[in-house]
C-alpha positions in Angstrom: -15.6 25.0 17.4 -13.5 22.2 16.0 -9.8 22.4 15.6 -8.6 21.1 12.2 -5.0 20.6 11.3 -3.7 19.7 7.8 -0.3 18.0 8.1 2.0 18.2 5.1 5.1 19.8 3.8 3.5 21.7 1.0 3.1 19.1 -1.7 0.3 19.2 -4.2 -1.8 16.6 -2.3 -1.3 18.5 0.9 -2.6 21.7 -0.7 -5.5 19.8 -2.3 -6.6 18.5 1.1 -6.3 22.0 2.7 -8.4 23.5 -0.1 -11.0 20.7 0.1 -11.3 21.1 3.9 -11.6 24.9 3.7 -14.2 24.6 0.9 -16.3 22.1 2.8 -16.2 24.1 6.0 -17.4 27.2 4.1 -20.1 25.3 2.2 -21.5 23.6 5.3 -21.0 26.6 7.6 -18.9 24.5 10.0 -17.4 26.5 12.8 -13.7 25.5 12.8 -10.2 26.8 13.1 -8.0 25.4 10.3 -4.2 25.3 10.7 -1.7 24.0 8.1 1.2 22.4 9.8 4.4 22.2 7.6 7.1 21.8 10.3 8.4 18.2 10.0 9.0 17.9 13.7 5.4 18.8 14.5 4.1 16.4 11.8 6.2 13.6 13.3 4.7 14.3 16.8 1.4 13.0 15.4 3.0 9.6 14.4 1.8 9.8 10.8 3.8 7.8 8.2 2.6 9.7 5.2 1.1 13.0 4.3 -1.2 14.7 3.8 -2.9 14.0 7.1 -6.1 15.4 8.6 -6.2 16.0 12.4 -9.5 16.9 14.0 -9.6 17.9 17.6 -6.2 16.3 18.2 -7.1 13.0 16.6 -5.5 11.8 13.3 -8.5 10.9 11.1 -6.9 10.3 7.7 -3.4 10.1 6.3 -1.6 9.5 3.1 -4.5 10.5 0.9 -7.1 13.1 0.1 -10.6 11.8 1.2 -13.7 12.4 -0.9 -16.0 15.3 0.0 -18.5 12.9 1.6 -15.8 11.2 3.6 -14.4 14.6 4.7 -17.8 15.7 5.9 -17.9 12.6 8.0 -14.4 13.0 9.3 -15.1 16.6 10.3 -18.1 15.8 12.3 -17.6 15.3 16.0 -17.1 11.8 17.3 -19.9 10.5 19.5 -19.1 10.5 23.2 -19.6 7.5 25.4 -20.4 4.0 24.3 -21.7 2.9 20.9 -25.3 2.2 22.1 -25.5 5.7 23.7 -26.7 4.1 27.0 -29.8 2.4 25.7 -31.0 -0.3 28.0 -31.0 -3.9 26.8 -28.1 -3.4 24.4 -25.2 -5.8 24.9 -22.5 -3.6 23.2 -21.2 -2.2 26.4 
């Protein structure tokens, strides 16, 4: 299960991001817990300069805008663990 937080003080764009995230999670059957964070002290603890912001599993993935549905889908997918070449031999990326 992924942990998703929407950081924002309740403005229209913050609500728009929250609605878009919830709709995408429902449409794609993503197992996630969504929390809307409106407390300014908690928002500041993520070091975001503008809201709305999207936090996935503790990592700020977008801030200051509402991403498109395709971008949200990508932002909600888990980040790959390990190196970029996934350990394949002969690659010089690591």
